[in-house]
Each structure stands twice: as C-alpha cells, then as structure tokens.
FILO-293928 format. One record per residue (C-alpha): residue in three letters; y, x, z. Coordinates in steps of 0.1 Angstrom, whole numbers, padded with zeros to 4 digits, always signed. Example, Ala and Ser with C-alpha at 12.3 -4.5 7.8 and 13.67 -1.06 7.14 Angstrom:
2
ALA-0045+0123+0078
SER-0011+0137+0071
This chain:
511
MET+0000+0000+0000
PRO+0032+0016-0010
SER+0058+0025+0016
ARG+0089+0003+0018
SER+0110+0033+0029
SER+0120+0040-0007
SER+0135+0005-0011
ALA+0156+0011+0020
ASN+0174+0040+0002
GLY+0187+0018-0027
ILE+0185-0014-0047
ASP+0153-0020-0066
LYS+0156-0026-0103
ARG+0143-0061-0099
ASP+0173-0069-0077
PHE+0200-0056-0101
ASP+0207-0066-0137
ASP+0209-0036-0160
ASN+0236-0055-0181
ARG+0259-0058-0151
HIS+0282-0029-0147
PRO+0296-0023-0113
SER+0334-0024-0112
SER+0355+0005-0101
THR+0383+0007-0077
VAL+0417+0021-0085
ASP+0407+0056-0074
GLY+0376+0056-0096
SER+0349+0050-0070
ASP+0323+0024-0077
THR+0321-0006-0054
GLY+0285-0010-0064
GLY+0282-0046-0051
LEU+0278-0081-0065
LEU+0310-0094-0048
ALA+0333-0077-0072
ASP+0315-0089-0102
ASP+0315-0125-0089
GLU+0352-0122-0083
SER+0357-0110-0119
LEU+0337-0139-0132
LEU+0357-0164-0111
SER+0390-0148-0123
ASP+0379-0153-0159
VAL+0371-0190-0152
VAL+0405-0195-0135
GLU+0423-0178-0164
GLY+0405-0200-0189
ILE+0415-0232-0170
ILE+0451-0220-0169
GLU+0451-0212-0206
ARG+0437-0246-0214
ASP+0463-0263-0193
ARG+0490-0242-0210
ARG+0478-0253-0244
ARG+0478-0289-0234
MET+0514-0285-0220
ARG+0526-0269-0252
ARG+0511-0297-0273
GLN+0529-0322-0250
VAL+0562-0304-0251
THR+0561-0300-0289
LYS+0547-0334-0297
TYR+0581-0347-0308
LEU+0584-0317-0331
SER+0549-0321-0346
PHE+0562-0320-0382
VAL+0581-0288-0375
SER+0552-0271-0358
ALA+0528-0282-0386
ILE+0552-0268-0412
LEU+0555-0235-0393
SER+0518-0232-0388
SER+0505-0245-0422
LEU+0532-0235-0446
HIS+0542-0203-0428
TYR+0579-0211-0430
THR+0603-0190-0412
GLN+0628-0206-0388
VAL+0655-0200-0413
GLN+0636-0220-0440
VAL+0628-0248-0415
ASN+0665-0250-0407
ALA+0673-0251-0444
VAL+0651-0282-0447
SER+0666-0300-0418
THR+0702-0291-0428
ALA+0696-0303-0464
ALA+0683-0336-0450
GLU+0713-0340-0427
LEU+0739-0332-0453
ALA+0722-0356-0478
THR+0723-0383-0451
TYR+0760-0381-0444
LEU+0779-0367-0474
PRO+0770-0393-0501
VAL+0779-0422-0478
PRO+0813-0429-0493
LEU+0798-0431-0528
PHE+0770-0454-0516
GLY+0797-0476-0498
TYR+0816-0477-0531
ILE+0785-0489-0549
CYS+0779-0516-0523
ASP+0815-0530-0526
ARG+0820-0527-0564
PHE+0785-0540-0573
SER+0763-0552-0544
PRO+0738-0538-0519
ARG+0709-0546-0542
PRO+0710-0516-0565
LEU+0715-0493-0535
SER+0684-0508-0518
ILE+0662-0502-0548
PHE+0676-0467-0552
ALA+0668-0461-0515
GLY+0632-0472-0520
ILE+0627-0450-0551
ILE+0644-0419-0537
PHE+0625-0424-0503
GLY+0592-0427-0521
LEU+0597-0397-0543
GLY+0611-0376-0515
TYR+0582-0382-0491
LEU+0556-0380-0519
LEU+0570-0346-0530
ALA+0570-0335-0493
ALA+0534-0346-0489
LEU+0523-0327-0520
THR+0542-0296-0509
TYR+0525-0297-0475
HIS+0491-0304-0490
HIS+0492-0274-0514
GLY+0499-0250-0486
SER+0522-0221-0484
ALA+0537-0202-0513
LYS+0517-0172-0504
ASP+0485-0192-0510
GLY+0497-0205-0544
GLY+0516-0235-0531
PHE+0551-0248-0538
PRO+0580-0226-0527
PRO+0602-0237-0498
ALA+0629-0248-0522
VAL+0607-0278-0532
MET+0605-0290-0496
VAL+0643-0287-0494
VAL+0647-0309-0525
SER+0622-0334-0511
PHE+0642-0338-0479
VAL+0674-0342-0498
GLY+0658-0373-0513
VAL+0648-0384-0478
GLY+0683-0379-0464
SER+0699-0398-0494
GLY+0674-0426-0490
THR+0682-0429-0452
SER+0719-0432-0457
SER+0716-0456-0487
MET+0692-0479-0470
TYR+0712-0480-0438
LEU+0745-0486-0456
SER+0731-0514-0477
ALA+0718-0531-0445
VAL+0750-0527-0425
THR+0772-0537-0455
ILE+0753-0569-0462
CYS+0756-0578-0425
ALA+0793-0571-0425
LYS+0801-0592-0456
ASN+0779-0621-0446
PHE+0785-0623-0409
GLY+0816-0602-0404
ARG+0839-0632-0405
GLY+0819-0652-0379
LYS+0819-0653-0341
HIS+0790-0629-0338
LYS+0802-0601-0360
GLY+0796-0574-0334
LEU+0759-0583-0329
ALA+0754-0586-0366
LEU+0766-0551-0372
ALA+0748-0537-0341
MET+0714-0550-0353
PRO+0710-0526-0383
SER+0723-0497-0361
ALA+0698-0505-0334
ALA+0670-0508-0359
PHE+0680-0475-0374
GLY+0676-0459-0339
LEU+0643-0476-0332
SER+0626-0469-0365
GLY+0617-0433-0356
MET+0601-0444-0324
TRP+0576-0470-0338
GLN+0569-0449-0369
SER+0561-0418-0347
GLN+0538-0440-0326
ILE+0519-0450-0357
GLY+0516-0414-0367
SER+0505-0402-0333
HIS+0480-0430-0327
LEU+0466-0437-0361
LEU+0474-0408-0385
TYR+0463-0379-0364
LYS+0440-0349-0369
ARG+0408-0350-0348
SER+0401-0320-0326
GLY+0375-0310-0300
GLU+0397-0324-0272
GLY+0403-0358-0290
LYS+0436-0366-0307
GLY+0453-0336-0323
GLU+0486-0332-0341
VAL+0499-0357-0366
ASP+0484-0354-0400
VAL+0516-0347-0418
TYR+0502-0353-0453
ARG+0489-0388-0445
TYR+0520-0396-0425
PHE+0543-0386-0454
ILE+0522-0408-0478
PHE+0525-0437-0454
LEU+0563-0434-0452
ALA+0566-0431-0490
ILE+0547-0463-0495
LEU+0563-0482-0466
LEU+0599-0473-0475
PHE+0594-0479-0512
VAL+0582-0514-0505
VAL+0611-0521-0481
GLY+0636-0509-0508
VAL+0620-0532-0534
ILE+0622-0562-0509
GLY+0658-0554-0503
ALA+0666-0554-0540
PHE+0656-0590-0541
ALA+0666-0603-0507
LEU+0701-0587-0501
ASN+0727-0610-0515
VAL+0764-0614-0505
VAL+0771-0650-0498
ASP+0804-0665-0511
GLU+0818-0631-0523
GLU+0846-0649-0542
GLU+0859-0663-0509
ILE+0860-0628-0495
ILE+0881-0616-0524
ASP+0903-0647-0522
GLU+0910-0639-0485
ALA+0919-0604-0495
VAL+0943-0616-0522
SER+0959-0640-0497
GLU+0965-0612-0472
MET+0980-0589-0498
GLU+1002-0617-0510
ARG+1015-0624-0475
SER+1022-0587-0471
GLY+1041-0585-0504
LEU+1018-0560-0520
LEU+1012-0581-0552
GLU+1048-0584-0561
ASP+1049-0549-0576
SER+1016-0553-0595
PRO+1021-0563-0631
PHE+0983-0560-0637
PHE+0974-0585-0610
GLN+1001-0609-0620
ARG+0990-0608-0656
SER+0953-0613-0646
VAL+0961-0643-0624
LEU+0983-0659-0651
HIS+0955-0655-0676
ASP+0930-0673-0654
SER+0951-0698-0636
SER+0921-0720-0630
ASN+0910-0697-0601
GLY+0938-0713-0581
TYR+0952-0685-0560
GLY+0983-0706-0561
THR+1010-0684-0547
ILE+1022-0668-0579
ASP+1044-0690-0600
SER+1038-0693-0637
SER+1058-0710-0664
ASP+1044-0740-0684
THR+1048-0720-0716
ILE+1025-0693-0705
SER+1000-0717-0690
ASN+0999-0738-0722
SER+0995-0707-0743
ALA+0966-0695-0722
GLU+0949-0729-0725
ALA+0954-0730-0762
ASP+0938-0696-0766
ASP+0908-0706-0744
ALA+0904-0738-0765
ASP+0898-0717-0796
LEU+0870-0698-0780
ASP+0835-0710-0774
ALA+0821-0715-0739
SER+0801-0682-0738
THR+0831-0662-0748
ARG+0853-0679-0722
LYS+0827-0673-0696
SER+0824-0637-0705
ARG+0862-0632-0705
ARG+0865-0649-0671
ARG+0838-0627-0657
SER+0855-0596-0670
GLU+0888-0607-0655
ASP+0872-0614-0622
ALA+0856-0580-0622
ARG+0889-0562-0630
ARG+0907-0582-0603
LYS+0880-0573-0577
THR+0882-0536-0587
TRP+0919-0536-0585
ILE+0919-0552-0550
LEU+0892-0529-0536
ASN+0909-0498-0550
ASN+0942-0508-0535
GLU+0924-0515-0502
THR+0908-0480-0503
ARG+0943-0465-0509
ASN+0958-0484-0480
PHE+0929-0474-0457
LEU+0933-0437-0466
PHE+0970-0437-0460
ASP+0967-0455-0426
HIS+0973-0429-0400
THR+0954-0449-0373
MET+0922-0446-0394
TRP+0925-0408-0391
PHE+0929-0411-0353
LEU+0897-0432-0352
ALA+0878-0407-0374
ALA+0890-0378-0353
GLY+0877-0395-0321
PHE+0844-0404-0338
PHE+0841-0367-0348
ALA+0848-0355-0313
VAL+0820-0378-0299
THR+0793-0376-0326
GLY+0795-0338-0330
PRO+0785-0328-0295
GLY+0761-0357-0295
GLU+0743-0345-0326
ALA+0742-0310-0311
PHE+0727-0322-0279
ILE+0701-0344-0295
ASN+0690-0316-0320
ASN+0688-0289-0293
SER+0676-0308-0262
GLY+0642-0292-0265
THR+0656-0257-0262
ILE+0679-0268-0234
ILE+0650-0281-0214
THR+0630-0248-0219
THR+0658-0228-0203
LEU+0654-0249-0172
TYR+0618-0237-0168
PRO+0618-0200-0176
PRO+0587-0179-0173
PRO+0565-0176-0153
LEU+0568-0213-0149
ALA+0542-0233-0169
GLY+0568-0256-0184
PRO+0585-0289-0178
PRO+0564-0317-0163
SER+0556-0347-0184
SER+0584-0367-0167
ASN+0609-0342-0180
SER+0594-0330-0212
PRO+0614-0330-0245
ALA+0594-0359-0258
THR+0603-0380-0227
ASN+0640-0372-0230
VAL+0640-0380-0267
SER+0625-0414-0259
ILE+0651-0419-0231
MET+0680-0411-0256
ALA+0665-0434-0282
LEU+0660-0463-0258
THR+0694-0460-0241
SER+0712-0456-0275
THR+0695-0488-0288
LEU+0703-0507-0256
ALA+0740-0496-0258
ARG+0743-0507-0295
LEU+0730-0541-0287
LEU+0750-0546-0255
THR+0783-0534-0269
GLY+0779-0556-0300
THR+0771-0587-0279
LEU+0797-0581-0252
SER+0824-0573-0277
ASP+0818-0607-0294
LEU+0821-0625-0261
LEU+0850-0606-0245
ALA+0871-0592-0274
PRO+0903-0612-0281
THR+0906-0632-0313
PRO+0936-0648-0330
SER+0924-0683-0321
ILE+0928-0676-0284
THR+0966-0681-0286
HIS+0960-0717-0297
ASP+0932-0724-0272
GLN+0945-0726-0236
SER+0910-0728-0220
SER+0900-0696-0239
ALA+0932-0678-0230
LYS+0923-0680-0193
ARG+0890-0661-0198
PHE+0887-0624-0192
ARG+0892-0604-0223
CYS+0884-0568-0231
SER+0893-0551-0264
ARG+0867-0533-0285
LEU+0888-0502-0281
THR+0883-0504-0244
PHE+0846-0506-0249
LEU+0848-0476-0272
LEU+0868-0456-0246
GLY+0843-0466-0219
SER+0814-0452-0240
THR+0832-0419-0245
VAL+0836-0417-0207
LEU+0799-0421-0202
PHE+0792-0395-0229
SER+0816-0371-0212
LEU+0800-0376-0178
GLY+0767-0366-0193
GLN+0782-0334-0207
LEU+0800-0326-0175
LEU+0769-0331-0155
LEU+0751-0307-0178
ALA+0778-0281-0175
SER+0782-0284-0137
GLY+0752-0263-0129
LEU+0735-0291-0110
ILE+0708-0294-0137
GLN+0700-0257-0134
THR+0691-0260-0097
HIS+0677-0296-0100
PRO+0660-0299-0135
SER+0646-0333-0126
VAL+0681-0348-0130
PHE+0681-0339-0167
PRO+0668-0374-0178
LEU+0701-0388-0163
VAL+0720-0366-0187
SER+0699-0378-0216
ALA+0705-0414-0206
LEU+0743-0409-0204
VAL+0745-0392-0237
GLY+0723-0419-0253
LEU+0745-0447-0239
GLY+0778-0431-0251
TYR+0764-0420-0284
GLY+0748-0453-0293
ALA+0779-0473-0282
ALA+0802-0452-0303
PHE+0780-0456-0334
SER+0779-0494-0328
LEU+0816-0500-0320
THR+0832-0478-0347
PRO+0819-0498-0377
ILE+0827-0531-0359
ILE+0863-0519-0354
VAL+0865-0509-0390
SER+0854-0543-0402
VAL+0878-0561-0378
VAL+0909-0541-0385
TRP+0906-0534-0422
GLY+0884-0564-0432
VAL+0850-0568-0447
HIS+0858-0570-0484
ASN+0860-0531-0487
PHE+0838-0524-0456
GLY+0812-0502-0474
THR+0838-0478-0487
ASN+0859-0477-0455
TRP+0829-0472-0432
GLY+0814-0447-0456
ILE+0846-0426-0454
VAL+0845-0426-0415
ALA+0807-0420-0414
VAL+0811-0386-0431
VAL+0826-0370-0400
PRO+0793-0368-0380
ALA+0780-0343-0406
ALA+0810-0320-0400
GLY+0807-0325-0363
ALA+0770-0317-0362
ALA+0776-0285-0383
LEU+0805-0273-0361
TRP+0790-0281-0327
GLY+0756-0270-0338
ALA+0770-0236-0348
ILE+0789-0233-0315
TYR+0757-0241-0295
ALA+0737-0216-0316
ALA+0763-0188-0310
VAL+0764-0195-0273
TYR+0726-0197-0270
ASP+0720-0165-0289
GLY+0747-0147-0269
ALA+0731-0157-0236
ALA+0695-0150-0248
C-alpha cells in the first residue's frame, strides 16, 4: 500500500486541472490556489453582465436616433456627412415655404398636396434604396444621393404642412374657432413623428437575439413613402377652398375703404369691364356699361365665360400681389418675425442637441442616464407638451381674445379678455424659464430636473408655433395667408442655423 506522505507534500494531479494556470501576484510569485482562479472567473462574469447592461443602455439612449445610428453603422457615413443630410432636409423644409404659400394663394392647396405626395414618395424611396445598397465603399450610392433624397423629404414636409394650415385658415379663419382650426394641423404636425416612430419600433424592427432590435430603416422608409404618397393624393381631391370669391370680395372691400383702389387704373378697368360682379363701390357711367354689355352680346357664352374667368384671375392676382406688398412694408410684421426668430432659433438648437446635453450630465464612469431621464424620454416630453400647448393656446385664444363684435355686445364686453399677443408673450416667458433653469447650474447638480426644462421648452416652443400663424391670419387676413405665413415661417431656418452653430462652437470649446 503506498504511503500517503507524498501527497502531503503537494497536490495530486487528480486534484488539479492541467489547463488551469495559477495566477501570479504583483511581485511575480504564484498564489498557487483555487481561490484566485475563482475570483478571476467571477470577475469575468460580472464584467460580462455590466457590458450587457451598457449595451442595453446605449440602445435605450440612442433609440430616438435609430436612423442616424443605422446610417452611421451600415453606410459608414462620417458625422459631417450625417450633418449634411440633416441640414439639407432642414433647409428644404423652411426655405421653399414662401413659394409654396404663393402657390396655395394663387391657385389652391390641391396642386401642393399632390406635389407633396410625389416628392415625399420619391424622397423616401430613394433614401430606402440608398440604404439598401450599402455604403459607397461597397458599391452603393454616394452620400450625395442621400442628401438629394432628404431634400425631397424636407420639401414634402413643408408643402404638406402648408397646404393643410392654409386650407384651415381660408375655410375656418373667419369663424369663431379660427385659433383651434389653425392649431390642429400644427398639433398633428408635432404628433406625426411620435406615432410613426412607434410603428417603426413595434412593427418594422430587426430581430436580434435579445428580442426587438433597431428599426429596419429600409422597410420603414418604404412604409413612409407609400403612406405619404397616399395622403398627398387624398389631399389633392379633398382640399378645397369654400367660397373663395367671398374671401376676395372682402379683401376688395377692405382695400376700397382704405382708399388703395383709387390709384389703381387696372383694378378700376377690370371692375368696369365686369360690372355684374357687383363690388358696387366704384361708380361707372352708363355709356361704359352699355358698351360693355354690347360687346358681351356679340360673343358666345363660352367666350364670355372664359373672358370673365380670365378677368377674375387677373383681379385676384392683383389683389394678392398688393396684399403681399403691404405685408412686406408693414414694420410690425418684421417685429413679429424677429420675435419668432428669437424663440424658434434656441428652441430648434435645444431640440436638436438635447441628447448631447443629457450625456454631459452623466460623464464617465457613470453608466448613463436612467430611463426616466433618457434622451428618448425627454424628446417625448417635448413633443407632448408642445402639442398640448398648441391645442390649448388655440382654444383659449378663441375664447378670450377680443373681437370687433364685443363693442356691440354689452354682455360679452364684461367678460375677461386676453389678447393673443399676451398669450404669445406668456409662451416666451415659459421658454425663457426653461433656458434660464438650464443655465443656472441646478441641472448639473440635479440631473433629474432636466425633464422640467424639456417641458418648459416644449410648452413655449409649441405655443409660439401655434399663435404666430393665428396672429398673421387675424391681423393681415386669410386671403393671402399662405404667402404671408410662408414669409414669416422662413425665420426658423435662419434661427436654427445660427443658434446651432453657436451651440456647436460652445460645446467644442468646452469639450
């Protein structure tokens, strides 16, 4: 029987795995025990769990930027190229607005709606194909093609929005609920991204080992192309200005009362030629009237109808051009546009860069913001508060804003009244409070308060975007609303570019 003394001097080979290497201490000596190996194994498990949680956190933080992350990962775009795509879309959204408003006023919102459907469909289809073919290094389309596609997306966004808000202004802008009517398309504009992103994240996603992955960008772009093309086609048939002749008649009456028609030989000549329209405030001699009737009697019915239609179109064009000229030379309009620029510029910069702002509140080695304060949560807060502010300000301005009829109604005169400009100033105060809270330093020490900043910015930004077009329609009328609002709506593009550049310079300087 072998002696057991040999085993007392060391560990038998049956008790030790040859594949396990004993760890060494800092000074190079072997620990020679199982405890150190078990600690190493436990450390690996813990690091794996932490890395898994970090991956989940990163997916949650960047969920609202899934398209950007997909482009960066799949198409290998640089940050400069991604910024070029987003900038092209933003410029195409704002810069053509005066032209689109001109088309709505001179013709109708119908052609603009079908244009929006076509350009939306082509833009998202081209973006889907560009994404599907991969990066340019792998034989795909160059980044310039994606830029062109999002120019179409931006143009489609502005044209579809403007056709909706213009038809609401012309059909409901003379009624009691003009504020709510103009707030509805603005609110829908803000909510559209939320429900469409939910469809993408819950239905059009990539499957991964852990369940739902990122949004399938190709399928999502195809979905948007089909959806928005159908909406544009529906609008081409459904959008119709009711009693447009009455709107033009009211504009003529206002211009006559102001004396602007007395120095217009063209308008006097057109009215005298078609005296049957009955504007009735410009006198004409019997000789001229009899001559016009005699000329019309010599023409057949189709020719007279064509001539009358041509005269009506020329009269409408002259009135709208004159209204545009008066709008541009009205100094109060420029004050309104300057205020709109001052509010929307910082608002756009905050919305576009809220993700990077939040990441600065949780520097390494922190894992990142919690779900209650993630970028996705704050984007949702801004969208909801902005939509709520648009609907509330539109409704409250209808109920509380003074109207000309109040002076003739003693019971209404005793009610509390609040001007729409007061609502607008109140919204800017809320917006300023959010910015001041962000700059005060409180957010840096208490990051959990950041959703309050998002709520204040969303309330002020949404109310300003709702009240400004309402004020334009009330002060300058609805007959030229598309052009007038289109001119004012350009300033957010300049504001976003300026304040975005300021934010980038400050951020890079502090980084």
